[in-house]
C-alpha positions as CSV (number, residue, x, y, z in Angstrom):
1,X,17.6,-8.8,-8.4
2,X,15.9,-10.0,-5.8
3,X,16.0,-7.5,-3.0
4,X,13.6,-5.5,-5.8
5,X,11.8,-8.7,-5.5
6,X,11.3,-8.8,-1.9
7,X,10.7,-4.8,-1.7
8,X,8.0,-5.1,-3.8
9,X,6.2,-7.9,-1.9
10,X,6.7,-6.1,0.8
11,X,5.1,-3.0,-0.5
12,X,1.9,-4.9,-1.8
13,X,1.5,-6.1,1.6
14,X,1.2,-2.4,3.0
15,X,-0.9,-1.8,0.1
16,X,-3.1,-4.3,1.0
17,X,-2.9,-3.3,5.1
18,X,-4.2,-0.2,4.0
19,X,-7.0,-0.7,2.2
20,X,-8.4,-3.2,4.7
21,X,-8.1,-0.3,7.1
22,X,-9.5,2.3,4.6
23,X,-12.9,-0.2,4.7
24,X,-12.9,-0.4,8.0
25,X,-12.6,3.3,8.4
26,X,-16.1,3.6,6.2
27,X,-18.1,1.3,8.0
28,X,-17.2,2.5,11.4
29,X,-20.1,3.4,13.2
30,X,-19.5,6.7,14.6
31,X,-19.1,8.7,10.9
32,X,-18.1,11.8,13.1
33,X,-14.8,10.1,14.5
34,X,-11.8,11.3,12.3
35,X,-8.6,9.3,12.2
36,X,-5.5,11.0,11.5
37,X,-4.0,8.5,8.8
38,X,-5.3,9.2,5.2
39,X,-5.4,5.4,4.0
40,X,-6.2,5.9,0.8
41,X,-2.9,8.0,-0.2
42,X,-1.2,5.1,2.0
43,X,-2.1,2.6,-0.6
44,X,-1.6,4.4,-3.7
45,X,2.1,5.2,-2.5
46,X,2.7,1.5,-1.6
47,X,1.0,0.5,-5.3
48,X,3.0,2.8,-6.9
49,X,5.9,2.0,-5.1
50,X,5.0,-1.4,-6.0
51,X,5.4,-0.7,-9.3
52,X,8.3,1.0,-9.9
53,X,10.2,-1.9,-7.7
54,X,8.8,-4.7,-10.4
55,X,9.9,-2.6,-13.2
56,X,13.2,-2.0,-11.9
57,X,13.7,-5.6,-10.8
58,X,12.6,-6.9,-14.3
59,X,15.1,-3.8,-16.1
60,X,18.1,-5.0,-14.0
61,X,17.5,-8.9,-14.9
């Protein structure tokens, strides 16, 4: 199913963006400035969604 693989690509892109945002947060100049998004949680959720969508896409083939 190409739809599942397309959605998996989107969630993988989201995981990469979250990884870059987390790296940027870790390397900021002011460590006391608090962010409101927990990028590691977003990254893990996106990676789990990617694995789920790929497995569903392979299973329905």
